[in-house]
C-alpha positions in Angstrom: 145.3 179.7 84.1 145.2 177.3 81.2 147.2 174.1 81.8 150.2 173.6 79.5 149.1 171.6 76.5 151.2 168.6 75.4 149.6 167.4 72.2 151.0 168.3 68.7 147.6 169.6 67.6 147.8 172.4 70.2 150.2 173.9 67.6 147.9 175.9 65.2 149.9 175.1 62.1 149.7 171.4 62.8 146.0 171.5 63.7 145.2 173.5 60.5 146.9 170.9 58.3 144.6 168.6 56.3 144.4 165.3 58.1 146.3 163.5 55.3 149.3 165.9 55.6 149.3 165.7 59.4 149.3 161.9 59.3 152.5 162.1 57.2 154.2 164.0 59.9 152.7 162.5 63.1 154.8 159.3 63.3 158.0 161.4 63.3 157.0 164.0 65.9 158.4 163.8 69.5 157.0 166.0 72.3 159.6 167.5 74.6 159.8 170.2 77.3 162.2 173.1 76.9 163.3 175.0 80.0 163.6 178.8 80.1 166.8 180.3 78.7 168.0 177.3 76.6 169.7 178.3 73.4 168.4 175.9 70.7 170.6 177.2 67.9 173.3 179.7 67.2 174.0 181.5 63.9 175.7 179.2 61.3 174.5 176.1 63.2 173.0 173.4 61.0 169.3 173.2 61.5 169.0 169.6 62.8 165.4 169.8 64.1 162.2 171.6 63.3 160.1 172.8 66.3 156.3 173.2 66.5 155.6 174.9 69.9 152.5 173.9 71.8 152.9 176.6 74.4 155.4 179.2 75.5 157.6 181.3 73.2 160.8 181.1 71.3 162.8 184.2 70.3 164.9 184.7 67.1 167.8 187.0 67.8 170.1 188.7 65.3 173.6 188.6 66.8 176.2 191.3 66.1 180.0 190.7 65.8 180.5 192.2 69.3 178.1 189.6 70.7 175.2 192.0 71.3 171.8 190.6 70.1 168.4 192.0 69.4 165.1 190.1 68.9 163.8 190.0 65.3 160.8 187.6 65.7 158.9 185.5 68.3 157.2 182.2 67.7 154.6 180.6 69.8 151.9 177.9 69.3 150.9 179.7 66.1 154.1 178.8 64.2 157.2 176.7 63.5 160.9 177.2 63.9 163.2 175.9 61.2 160.6 175.1 58.5 163.0 176.0 55.7 165.0 172.9 56.6 162.1 171.0 54.9 163.3 172.2 51.5 167.1 171.7 51.8 169.9 171.3 54.4 169.8 174.7 56.1 172.0 176.7 58.4 170.6 179.2 60.9 171.1 182.9 60.5 169.8 183.7 64.0 170.1 182.6 67.7 167.0 180.7 68.9 166.3 181.1 72.6 163.5 179.7 74.8 161.7 182.7 76.3 159.6 180.8 78.8 159.1 177.1 79.7 157.8 175.6 76.5 156.4 172.3 75.1 157.2 171.5 71.5 156.8 168.8 68.9 160.1 168.3 67.2 161.0 166.4 64.1 164.5 165.7 62.7 165.2 167.9 59.7 166.2 165.0 57.4 162.9 163.2 58.2 161.0 166.4 57.7 162.6 166.9 54.2 161.7 163.4 53.3 158.0 164.0 54.1 157.9 167.5 52.6 159.3 166.2 49.3 156.2 164.0 48.9 153.6 166.7 49.4 153.0 170.2 47.8 151.0 171.5 50.8 153.8 170.8 53.2 156.2 172.6 50.8 153.8 175.6 50.9 154.0 175.6 54.7 157.8 175.8 54.6 157.9 178.6 52.1 155.0 180.7 53.2 155.7 180.5 56.9 159.1 181.8 56.2 157.4 184.8 54.6 155.4 185.3 57.8 158.7 185.5 59.8 160.2 187.9 57.3 157.1 190.1 57.6 157.3 190.0 61.4 161.0 190.9 61.3 160.2 193.9 59.1 157.5 195.1 61.6 159.9 194.7 64.6 162.7 196.5 62.7 160.3 199.4 62.0 159.1 199.3 65.6 162.6 199.5 67.0 163.5 202.4 64.7 160.3 204.5 65.0 158.7 203.8 68.4 159.6 204.8 71.9 161.2 202.3 74.3 158.1 202.7 76.5 155.7 201.6 73.7 158.0 198.7 72.7 158.2 197.6 76.3 154.4 197.5 76.5 154.2 195.7 73.2 156.6 193.0 74.3 154.9 192.5 77.7 151.6 191.9 75.8 153.2 189.4 73.5 154.7 187.5 76.4 151.4 187.5 78.3 149.6 186.2 75.3 152.0 183.3 74.9 152.0 182.4 78.6 148.2 182.8 79.0 148.9 184.7 82.2 149.1 188.3 83.4 152.1 187.4 85.5 155.5 186.8 83.8 159.0 186.1 85.1 161.4 188.5 83.4 164.7 190.1 84.4 165.6 193.6 83.3 168.8 192.3 81.7 166.9 189.9 79.6 164.3 192.4 78.5 167.0 195.0 77.7 168.6 192.4 75.3 165.3 191.6 73.6 164.6 195.3 73.0 168.2 196.3 72.1 168.5 199.0 74.8 170.4 199.6 78.0 169.3 198.1 81.3 168.9 201.6 82.7 166.4 202.4 79.9 164.3 199.4 80.9 164.5 200.4 84.6 163.2 203.9 83.7 160.5 202.7 81.5 159.3 200.0 83.9 159.0 202.8 86.5 156.9 204.9 84.2 154.5 202.1 83.4 154.3 201.1 87.1 153.5 204.7 88.1 150.6 204.7 85.6 149.2 201.8 87.6 149.6 199.3 84.7 152.1 196.8 86.2 153.7 195.7 89.4 157.3 194.7 89.2 159.4 193.0 91.9 162.1 190.4 92.1 162.1 189.6 88.4 158.3 189.1 88.2 156.0 191.5 86.3 152.3 191.5 87.0 150.0 193.2 84.6 147.3 195.1 86.6 145.5 196.9 83.8 145.8 195.2 80.4 143.5 197.7 78.6 145.8 200.6 79.6 148.8 198.5 78.7 147.4 198.1 75.2 146.8 201.8 75.0 150.4 202.5 76.0 151.7 200.0 73.4 152.4 200.9 69.8 150.3 199.7 66.8 152.8 197.0 66.2 151.2 194.7 68.9 148.0 194.5 66.9 149.8 194.2 63.6 151.9 191.3 64.9 148.8 189.7 66.4 147.0 189.9 63.1 150.0 188.4 61.2 150.3 185.5 63.6 147.1 183.8 62.2 147.7 180.9 59.9 147.8 182.3 56.3 145.1 180.4 54.3 147.4 180.3 51.3 149.8 177.9 53.2 147.4 175.1 52.6 146.3 176.1 49.1 143.0 177.7 50.2 141.6 180.8 48.5 
């Protein structure tokens, strides 16, 4: 298993920046570890920091008035959380939760705005990565509406495995039920089906993927769609 990276350039957005733009940000970046389950931000909170993950995964959840929440996007080392704060003071519309132990480079929003104001390519990053997240939210909304819980369960396990670089992930049924927006009993039933197909082993809050190829076959098309969309869009940095 790959060791957890701790350098800002392990984030794909930062590593794809032209050197001049990266050097504008680098003096203000601080590398920190974020433990599993930490809530970084609630809806209506001021976005006080921008986060560039090196590893792990952060989830964006839409929270209903009754307190129920469902995942609308996930961000790993390919992305950034809070980029729109580079354009103006910004309040969050979502809850941001640490899905697994994660390393990030963070920068205070006011410092990020100061740097972004001096450079067009950094402004492009803020605007166009927001479009990436909106596109991801649309895919997940369609997935939740049109695809079975079983296919969505498999898609989510694949995403988590990709971000952790491991075929073994710690995951409670309660937590997965919240991410998928279903009852815990639905997760229990689906986990048994996938287990009975010889695809996973599940015990004591730990899921081990035994047959990744079959897991991909049982997943919906949205896994590959989201994987394709996670690449750094060339237009972010003004490339053709």
